[in-house]
C-alpha positions in Angstrom: -173.6 -51.9 107.7 -175.9 -51.7 110.2 -176.2 -47.8 109.7 -176.5 -48.4 105.8 -179.8 -47.1 104.2 -180.0 -48.1 100.3 -180.5 -44.9 98.5 -182.9 -46.7 96.0 -185.8 -46.0 96.5 -185.7 -43.8 99.7 -183.5 -41.1 98.2 -184.7 -41.1 94.4 -188.5 -40.6 95.4 -187.5 -37.4 97.4 -185.3 -36.4 94.2 -188.4 -37.3 91.6 -190.7 -35.3 94.1 -188.1 -32.4 94.0 -187.8 -32.1 90.3 -191.6 -32.6 89.9 -192.0 -29.6 92.5 -189.4 -27.8 90.8 -190.9 -28.4 86.7 -194.5 -27.5 88.2 -193.1 -24.0 89.6 -191.2 -23.3 86.5 -194.2 -24.5 84.7 -196.1 -22.2 86.6 -194.0 -19.2 86.5 -193.8 -19.3 82.6 -197.7 -19.5 82.6 -198.1 -16.6 84.8 -195.3 -14.2 83.9 -194.9 -14.5 80.0 -191.5 -13.9 78.1 -191.8 -9.9 76.8 -191.5 -11.1 73.1 -192.6 -8.0 70.8 -193.7 -8.9 67.2 -190.7 -9.3 65.0 -188.1 -7.2 64.9 -188.4 -3.5 63.2 -185.2 -1.7 62.4 -187.5 1.4 62.1 -189.1 1.1 65.6 -186.6 -0.4 68.2 -188.6 -1.0 71.7 -186.9 0.7 74.8 -186.2 -0.7 77.0 -185.3 -3.9 74.8 -185.1 -6.9 77.6 -184.9 -10.8 76.9 -187.1 -13.6 78.2 -187.1 -13.2 81.9 -185.1 -16.7 82.3 -182.1 -14.6 80.5 -182.5 -11.4 82.0 -180.1 -11.8 85.1 -177.9 -12.0 82.1 -178.6 -9.4 80.7 -178.4 -7.1 83.9 -174.9 -8.3 84.0 -173.9 -7.3 80.3 -175.1 -4.2 81.4 -172.4 -3.6 84.3 -169.7 -4.6 82.4 -169.0 -6.9 79.0 -166.6 -8.7 80.7 -168.8 -10.3 83.5 -170.3 -12.8 80.8 -167.5 -14.5 81.4 -168.1 -15.1 85.1 -171.3 -16.9 84.0 -168.9 -19.2 81.6 -167.3 -19.4 84.7 -170.3 -20.5 87.1 -171.3 -22.4 84.3 -168.0 -24.5 84.4 -167.6 -24.6 87.9 -171.3 -26.7 88.4 -170.0 -29.1 85.3 -167.0 -30.3 86.9 -168.1 -30.0 90.4 -167.8 -33.5 90.6 -164.4 -33.6 89.7 -163.0 -30.9 92.0 -160.3 -32.2 93.9 -160.8 -32.4 97.9 -164.5 -32.9 97.6 -165.2 -36.3 99.3 -167.2 -39.4 98.3 -170.4 -39.2 98.6 -170.6 -42.8 101.3 -174.6 -42.0 102.4 -177.2 -40.0 100.3 -178.3 -37.2 102.2 -179.2 -33.9 101.7 -177.0 -31.0 102.6 -174.0 -32.7 103.9 -171.5 -31.5 106.4 -168.5 -32.1 104.8 -169.4 -30.3 101.5 -171.1 -27.6 103.3 -169.1 -24.6 101.0 -170.6 -26.3 98.1 -174.0 -25.9 99.4 -173.0 -22.4 100.5 -171.6 -21.4 97.5 -174.7 -22.8 95.4 -177.1 -20.9 97.4 -175.2 -17.4 97.0 -175.0 -17.8 93.1 -178.8 -18.9 93.4 -179.8 -16.1 95.1 -177.2 -13.6 92.9 -179.4 -14.7 90.1 -183.1 -14.0 91.2 -181.5 -10.4 92.9 -179.9 -9.9 89.3 -183.5 -11.1 87.3 -185.4 -9.1 89.8 -183.7 -6.2 89.0 -183.6 -6.3 85.3 -187.5 -7.0 85.2 -188.8 -4.6 87.3 -186.4 -2.0 88.2 -185.1 -1.0 84.6 -186.8 1.5 82.4 -186.0 3.6 79.6 -182.6 3.4 78.3 -181.8 0.6 80.8 -182.1 3.7 83.5 -182.7 2.5 87.2 -186.8 3.4 87.8 -188.1 2.4 91.5 -191.7 1.3 91.9 -192.5 3.5 94.5 
């Protein structure tokens, strides 16, 4: 019990700071990069390309490759929802960031985050008319 460090308030202070930074970053992104919302839909004149809001662009990009990839999005959501109940995950005895015994979860989470980020960048900046690839250079 000598090495025991109560998680409250030490660990929760770090979580609060991380949450405030994340929400602040999202607010700044939302102000700097506005959602590409146009005027109300007009069936006589459709925009080309019709893009979703920036936070849904990665899903639109996935759906442009195959209609079945939307199931991958659902599986990712279920994975994160059921993560605490997956067998083989050791119970946390001590609050720490990126524990060694759960390294595979950390790696999978970072890979999914990078994948979502790459798909969002492709859909936002590298898609042109008729959803074709365009290069900025």
